[in-house]
N, C-alpha and C positions, 0 to 999 in steps of 0.2 A: 214451456209454453205458460201453462193455465196460472204459473209464478210469476211468473215477469213482463211474456209479452199480450198476455189474454184479455190485460186494462187498454190497451193501447187499438183492440180491432178491434170494430165494428160488425164485422163481417167474414167469412172462410170462404171459400169455393172450393170444393175439393173437385178432383177432377175425376175419382172416381168414389164406386164405393167403398171398396177400401179404406183409399182415402181420409171419407167420413168415419168408416169404422173407428179409425185411428186418432181422430181429433176427438170425439167421442169418447173413448179408452183413454185421453190424458185430462177428462172431465170440462171437457169445452160445454157448453151451454148447446145442445137441438138448436133451439131458437137464431142460433148466429150460426149456423150452418146450409148457407144453399143446397140446392137439390146438388149433383154434380155432372158439370159437363168439362167435358174432355179438352185436354191444352187446345192451344191452335197456334197455325204455326204462320207466318210472316210471307206470303203465295207472291212477295213477289223477287224475295228470295230462293223460298222452293218453290215451284211448277214443272208439271209436266212440258216438255217440250215435243211434240209429236216426230220431228225431224231426226231424233236421238236412236240410234239404234240400238236395242238391247244387247250385247255380252254372255257367254257362259257363264256366268258368274253370279255367285252369292253371295252376297254383303251382309258383316256383322261387326255394326261402327262397338268396339267394347274396350272397356279397360279390363285388364289381360291383370285381374283380380280376382279372386275366388268366386266371390258374389254375384260376379257376370257368367258364370255359367262356362267358359268359354270350353273349358275339358267337357261337360254334354256335346258339346257342335261339335269337335274335334272325331269325340266317337261318331255321330249324327253324321258325318261325313264321307267317314273313312268308310259307313254300308251304303252309301249315296254310292259313291265311288266305283261300287260292285255293279252297280245296275246301270251306272252311266259314267261314258270314260270321256268326256271333255269336258266335267268342271273346274272351274278353280274356285276358292271358298276366299275371298279378301277380309281379312278381319285387321279393323284400324283403330287402333288405337294403342296406349302403351299402360305400362304396369308394371311392378315389382314379377309377377310370372310370367314372365315372355321366352328367358329358357327352361321354362319347367314345360309351357305349351310347346314350346318346338320339338324341345324331345319327346315327348308325346306326340306329335305326328310324325316323328318317323318311327318308334316304334308301331305307329299305326299303322304306315307305309303308302303314309300321302303327304310328305311333305313338300314333292315336288308343286305339287297343288295347294299348296296351303301358302298363303301371301300375308304377312306378319308386317301392318304396314304403322312400323310407329309418329309417320311426319302428322303433322299437326296443319290439316287442309284449311281452306278458307269456305263461305258459304257455298260461293258460285263449283270449288273442287268435289264439296260436301256432292251437292247438286247432280253431279253430273256421277258420285258415284254412285246415292241410289238409282240411276235414274240408266245406265249401266245395267244395268242388275236385276234378277228376274226373280228374287225374291230378297227381303233385307227379314234377317233371323234376330231376333233377341231372347237371348237363352238362360238369360237372367235367373239366380236360385231366388234371387228375393231384390226388389226396386220401387221403392216406391214415386222414386221420380224421375223419368223418362222422357224424351223429345224425341226420339229418333222413330216410333211410329209413326208418329203426328209428318213429321217435314218425311219420311219414305213412300207414303199414298198420294200426298200433296206434290210425289214428282211420276206419279202413278206402280208407282211400284207395291205388291201385296208385301204385309207383316205375315210373321210367324213368329210369336208369342209365348214364352211361357207361363205358366199359371202363376210362376213367382211375380211375376210383372206387374204391376198397379192395372194395369191399363187395358189387361186382357179379355177383363170380361167385355170390351168393345167388340171384339170380334168373333164371342162366340156363335156370330148368326153367318158364319164363312163373307161375307161381304169386306172387300179392303184387304182383309186378314183371317189368320184364326188359328189358334195354341192349342199347345199338346201341356201333358201332367211338366209340373216341373222335374226336370232330371229326368227323362224319358226317354234318351236317347233312342233308345226304337221305333218311340212312335215318332217322334222328329222328325227319322229318316226317313218312315212311311207314306210321312206328308212330305215332303219334301218332291222326292222319287216321283209322290200322285203329282203333284202342279207343275212339276217340270214337263213330267214329259206324256201331259195333255194339255197341249196349246189350247184347245176350247176353254177346259176350263180357268188356264190360268189368265184368258183373256176375259172372260167374266169379272173374274179377283180385281183387273188392273181396272177395268171401267166403274166397278165399283169403289174402290182406293178413285174413284176423284168425283 
């Protein structure tokens, strides 16, 4: 970045404080880095349609790789299922760890309630997935570039993010979403149960997302 690209770049716009810190660590001059601006989305594509009814599902658009923390989410979901017996978890994405994660879901005895969907969805299909879900979960161990959180809240669906996701700081106020400590699946489970079983709190977060 510093050796080859920086001379062609007049200004960097980081989407989070972590992204700004990363640029500084790479030797980029602070004078070329603006204040963080969360990444926007095309609201003609991702928007809230009040006629769409919520389903009893949790949505996680995640590649099936270690860094995305799908195993953390599966362990949390197994605990959630002890409290709530009618939820489905939809994991949208493909990757080399599909068989491993399917085996883990069987080991945790939640395989009948987990849908690993590896199909490529267009924007309209993704918008419907976001909007029909109660919550979108991003359980990444480390993730510097994500768009799912902003897409989800644009559709009126609150998000729960790991602190490993660079944009988690945007949700520490609990408006439109919240966050859990990286890899702490028990904390994630508690947060999910709390949001799903408290209709008033969830609706407040949905309103905050918009």
